[in-house]
N, C-alpha and C positions, 0 to 999 in steps of 0.2 A: 439743662434746657428742656422746656416742655415741648413735646412734639405731638402734633395732631394729624389725623387723617383728613383728606379733602372733605369727606362727608361731615366730619365734626366741625371743620372750618365753615362750611355752608350753614350748618345749624347755628353756630356761634354768630355769624353775620346776621342771620335771620332774627335771632334774639335781640341783637344790638339795634337793629333797624326797627323792628316791629314792636318789641316789648319796651326797650329803653327810649325809643324815639330818636336815635341818632340817624340822621339822613345818610343814605348811601353815598351821596356826593361829598359829604363831609369826610367819610372814611376814605374816599378816593383822594381827596385833597390832602389828608394826613399822610396817606401812603406815598404820594408824590413828593411831599416835603421831605419825608424821611429818606426816600430813594435818592433825591438830589444831594442831600447831605452825604450819604454813603458814597455816592459817585465821586464827589469832591475829595472826600477822605481817601478813597482808593487811589485816586490820581495824585494825591498829595499836592493839589494845585488849587488856587483860588479862582480858576476859570477853566471852562470847557470851551475850546475854540469853536468846535463844530460837532454836530451829532445828527444822525439820521435815525428816526424812529420807524421801525417796521411793525405795523399794527394789524391786529385781527379785528373782529367785529364785536367782541364781547367786552366785559369789564376789564379784561387784561389790556385790551386796546385802549379803553378809557383811561387806565392808569398811565399808559404810554402817552396819550394826548396831554394829560395833565403835567407829566414830567416835561414834555416838549415845551409847554407854555412857561413853566418855571425856568427852564434853561434859557429859553428865548429872552425872558425878562432879565436874566443875568448877563445877557450880551452874547450868547452862543448863536452861531449860524445854524439854523435848523431846517431840515427837510423831513417830511413825513411820507411814507409809502403805505397806501391802503391796499391790503391784499384781498379785500372783499368790496363789493359795491357799497357805496355810501348809504343807499336805501336800507341796507341790512343792519346798519348800526343804530341802536336804540338806546333809550333811557339816559342814564348819567354819562355813558360813553358819548352819545350823540351830543349832549349838552357841551361837553368839553371839546369835541371836534368843532362844533359851531363857533366856540370862542376862538379857536385857532384860526378858523377861516376869517373871522372878523378882524383878527390881528394881522391878516395878510401873510401868515406863515406859509411856506411852500408846501403844498399838499399834492401828492401825485397818486393817481390810480395805477395799479400794477398793469392794467390792460392798456395803458397809454404809454408804457415804457418798453423799450427794447431791452434785450438781455444785457447789451453793452451799457445802456444807460443805468440799469439797476446796478451793475458791477461798478460803474464810475461813482454813483452816489454812495455806495458802501465803501469803496476803496479810498475815497478822498477825505472821509470824515475821521475825526479823532476817535469818536466812539460810535458804535452801532447799538441801539437799544432794541432788544427783542421783546415785543409786547404782542405776540401773535396768539399763543394759546396759554390758558391758565391752568388751574388745578383740576378742572373737569376733563382735561384731555385724556383720552384712552385710544390705543390703537396705533395707526400708522399715518404719518403725514403723506399726502399724495399730491400729484399733479403739479401745478405751477408753484404752489406754496413750498413743496419739497425742493423745487429747483432754487427758489429764493433762499431757503435755509442752507442749501449747499453753497450758494454764492457767499452768504454771510460767513460761513465757517472758513471758506477759502480766502476771502479777500479782506475781511474786517481787520482793522488794527487792534480793536479791543471790543469785546461784546459784553454788554450788561443785560442780563435777563430779568424781566419783571415777574416776580412771584415764583416762577419755575421756568427752567429752560424749555422752550417749546419742543415737543416731541417726547419728553420724559413723563412717564406716568407718575404723578405726584403721590399716589397711594402706595405703589409697589416698587418704584424704581425701574420698571421695565422700559426698554427702548426697542420698539419693534421695527423701526426704520430710521429715517433721517431725524436728527435732533440737533438743537443748538448746543455747541460746546462753549459754555460761558466762561469768561474770565471772572465775572462777579455776578452773583445772584442776589437780588434784593427781594426778600420775601416778606409778605404782609402779615403782621400779627403774630404768627407762630410758624416755626419750621414744620415742614410736611414730612410724613413718614417715609416717602419714597426717596428723600434726599440722602438717606443713610444706607441705602442698599444698592449694590452694583447690579447692572451697569450704570444706572442713573447717577449714582454718587460721583462717577467719573466725569459727569457733564456740568456739575454745579459750579466749579471754581471756588472762589472765596464766597462764603455764605454770610449774609448780614440779615438779621431779622428786624423789621421796622415796626415800631409801636404805632398803631393806627388809631389808638384811643378806645379800644374795646376793653372794659374792665375785666380783670382776670376772674373776679369772684362770681361772674355769671356762668362760668364754665363748669358743668357737672363733672365730678371726678371720673365717672365712667367714660367720658369722652376723651380723656387723655390716652393717646396711643402708647406712649412710653416717655421716659426721661432719658436724656443722654448723660453719661458720666462727665464731670468736669472737675477742675482742680479744687474748687470750693467744696463740692460734695465730698470728694475724696478726703479732704482735710478734716471734714466733720465726722468721718467714719473711722479713719485710721486710729488705732489705739495709742494712747499716750503712755510714755514711760514714767514710772513712779520711782523717785529717788530711794525710798525705803521699800525695796522689793527684792525678790529672789527668783530662782528658776521656776518655782511652782506658780509664781504670780502670773506668768505668761503662758501657762498651759503646757500640756504634754500631748504630742501627736504620735500616733502609730501609723506608719506607712506600710502597707502590705504590697510588696512589689518585687519584680525581678523574676527571671527564669534564665536558663542557659542561653547565652547569647544576648541577653537583655539586662545585664547588670548596670548598664549606663542609666536606664530609666529609673532604677531603684536609687542610684546615686543622686541623680539630679533632683528627684522629687523629695528625697529626705533632706538634702542640703537646703533646698528652697524653703522648707518650713522654718529653718533656723534663720535664714536671711530675712524672712518676714518678721522675725522677732520672737518666735515661739521659744519657750524656755528649754524644752527637752524634745528631741526628735528620736523616735525609736523606729527601726526598720526591721520588720518581719520578712525573712527571706528563706528560700529553700536551703536546708542545712548544708547541702553539698557545695553551695555557692558562698557560704558564710566566710571562709578564709579570704576569698577574693574581695568581698565587700568590706571586711574588716581592714584589709590593706588599703582600700580606696577611701575609706571614711574614717576620719580622725574624731570628728565632733559628734557623730551619730552613734547611738547605742544599737547594736544589732541583736536580733532575736532569732536564733536558728530554729527553723521549723522542719519537722520530719518530712523528708521527701523520698526516702528509700533509694537515694542515689539518682533519682530521675531528673534532678535539676529544675523541677517545677513544683507548684503547690498541688498537693493531693489531699483527699479527705482525712487521711490519718494525721495530718498536721493541724487540723482545726483545734484540737485540745491544747496544743502548744500556744496557739494564739490566744485562746480563751483565758489562759492563765495570767496574761498581762493586760488584757482589755479592761478589767475593773479599775486600773490605775490611770487609764487614758482619758483625755478630754475629747479627742476627735479621732476618728478612724478613717483612713483613706485607703482604698483598694483599687488596684488595676494596672498601674504603670508597668509594662513589660511582663505581665504574668503569663502571657501567651494564651492560646486557645487549644483546648483539648477536652475530651469528655471528663477526664480526671479533674482538671482545673475548674471546669464548669460545675461539677458536683461539689468540689471544695467550696466554691464561692456561694452557691445556693445554701449549703449547710451552714456556712459561717454567717451569712446575712440573717438567717433565721435565729441565730443564737446571740447576736450582739444586743446588749441591754437597750431598752427603748430610749434611755436618757443620753445615749452616745450619738452625736451627729456623725453621719457617714458621707464621705465623698467618694464617688465611683467614677473612674476615668478609664480611657483606653480599652484594653482587653477586659477590664472589669465591666465596661459597658457592652462590649461585643458578646460577652458570655451571658448577657441578659436576653439575647435573641431567643424567642420562644418561651421566655420566663418572666415577661414583664409584670405578670400578675403578682409576683412576689412583692413588688413595690407597693401594691395596695394593702398588703398585709403588714408592712413595716410601720411602726408608730414613731420611728426615729425621724429626726430632721435629715433629709437626704438631698444631696446635691449631685446631679449627673453632669459630666463635662464632655459630651461627645463632640467630635467634628461632624461635618455634614455627612460624610460617608458612614460613620458609625451610627448616626441618628437614622439615616435611611435604612441601614441594616436592621435595626431593632424595631422600626415602625412599619417597614414595608412600603414606605412612601419614597418615590424617586427623588433624587437630588434636585432635578429641575423643578419639580412640584414644590419641594421645600423652599427653594429660592424664590419662587413666585408668590408663595403665601406664607412666608416665614412667621409673621406675627400670629396669624390665625392658628397655624399648626402648633406652634409653641404653646399658645394659650390653651388649646384643646388638650395637649399632652399633660401639662402641669395640673389642669383641673381633673383630668381622668385619674392620674396616678399620685396626686398630692405630693409632688416633689418640686425642687428648684432645678431648673435646667440652665446650663451654660452652653449654648450652641455656638461653637467656635467657628469663626470664619473671618474674612476681612472686616465684616461687621459682626461683632459678637453680640448675640441676643441672650439676655439673662431674664428668665421669667419664673414666676411662681404665682400662687393665688393672690399674693399681695400686690402684684403689678409686674411691669416690665421695665428693664433698664437696658439701654443699648450702649455699647462701648465702641468707639471708632479710633482709639489710639492704636498704633501698630505700624508695621511695615512688611513688605514682602519677604524680608529676611527671616520672619517668623515661620515661613514655610520651610522648616528644616526639622529633622528628627530630633526629638528631645525637648523642644520648646513647650509642648503641651504638658510634659511631665513637670516642668518648672511651674507652670500655672497651677497644677494640682497641689504642689507643695505650698504655694502662696495661699491658696484658698484654705487649705487645712491649717496652715500656720496662723493666718489672721482669724479664722473661725475659733481657734483655741483661745485667742485673746479677746475677741469681741463677742463674748457669749450672750450678751443682751441684745445684740443687733440681729435684725432679720437676715436670712441667708442671701436674699437678693442683694442687699447692701454690701455684705462682705464679699460676695462673688464679684460684684461690680467694682469694688475697691481693688480686688486682686487683678481683674482683667485690665483695669485702667493702668495700674503700675506695670503689669506684664507688657502691655503694648507700649507704654512710655519708655520702659527699659529697652525695648526693641528699637525704638526710634533713636535713643541715645547711642545704642550699640551700632546701629547702621551708619551713623555719622562717622564713627571711628573705624569700623571694620568693613563698611559697605554692606548693603543688603545681600550682595553675592556671597560674601565670605564669612559673615557672622555665623557662629554655631551656638548651640544651647549653653555650653559652658561660658561663652562670652556674655550671653544674655544674663546668666546667673550673676556675673560680676558687675553688671550694670544696674541691677535692682537697687543697690544702696544709693546710687546717684538719683534715680527716679524718686525715691523716698525723700532724699535730702532736698530736692528742689521744691517740694511741697511747702517748705518753710522759707525758701528764698523768695525775695521780692520778684513778682512777675515782671517781664520786660515791658 
């Protein structure tokens, strides 16, 4: 799915109206036609008995007036509540309001209604249509409008928001005060960037994108905010199996992971590469932990690394790893390696020696150990994928988590351009960015907020990267994040989000892969 910012949407509308000559009122008519269809589909009914449209004064209100007319023409009993004086309604919105007045549709000014009358109009209708604020809204809903929004949320049987739930910042997903909690959002032309970030994402309900007749080819590539991962995209990226193949066909991955107390991270990440379809998975681990990991891992080849009995990676072990790296297709470093001066020194020395043609995935403490050493990324000529969660990203950049959440896209784009890497910023909405663009993944469940699930993702990225050597890193990381999240959804249905653990997630990845070729419901 193509996703735009509100700014790009306004630019696109302007091109359509002034360059192509498509009248704004035609776009409004198309929007309403599509919205009514989606409402009927959502209700799974051939008729809407009654609806109340709560309208603002801009084009969002105009969309609402047009929807009201179309529902009225289909036999629905309609009321319209105007939240602003009629004299403030202009242009195409005013034209459509005048049509409603000529049709003798019930139109009420908010100033002429008591609170009880507003409540009754909302409570008695089958659906309430929120057409108050559009994509230009920022800040906080105040005064009498905020009171109406509260009444809608409390008493409406079902709320349909036009373009964006009022009160949600369509650019960032911020919600600073009251906002409509929609059951269905019918958005015009393209999805908006703020729909995919919390808290706004929690207000959208079901999302339907309406084709309003703006041709896609007038959109400059630089105006696309990002793409979302979906089943069709994933199917086009996932590597195909070849009948006449062998282990080497599907690549060799070296996972550098583990320390005393964290052998689980090494186990999960190295097994995950194999479940992704990689031909051979090697695990470099501190030598004093090798007996434990050999016991835990049947299918993974372990590479003991000198640790002088410390149970963690130290610089003396770099030479052991360098002996096997020439045979590897992908290197992943970080799960469970811990933080210490010794391990930090080990990582910096190793990163500086890995041949340029070896892609590198850096996760967990591998990311944490970059704190104060980010400039090493500028020196690397390898393809590098970083997979931090918000806390790790905040630690290495010095940017607060709150600030990252408010400006995720801008901060990710700045980071990847500065350091020439691909980043997988893990959260409820995972943002994957590089100089080639941004992909957002929204599959997943709260059950993924559990130790070890990130290690599984690291293994998936490394495993698919070893097989998809001709694909760009954003695509491979997006494929991995999608399947990781989808496996989490499958797992949560069986184990519940409360009780699923990383090992359960690992076991659900095959089902997530399998359903790519099953017929969609």
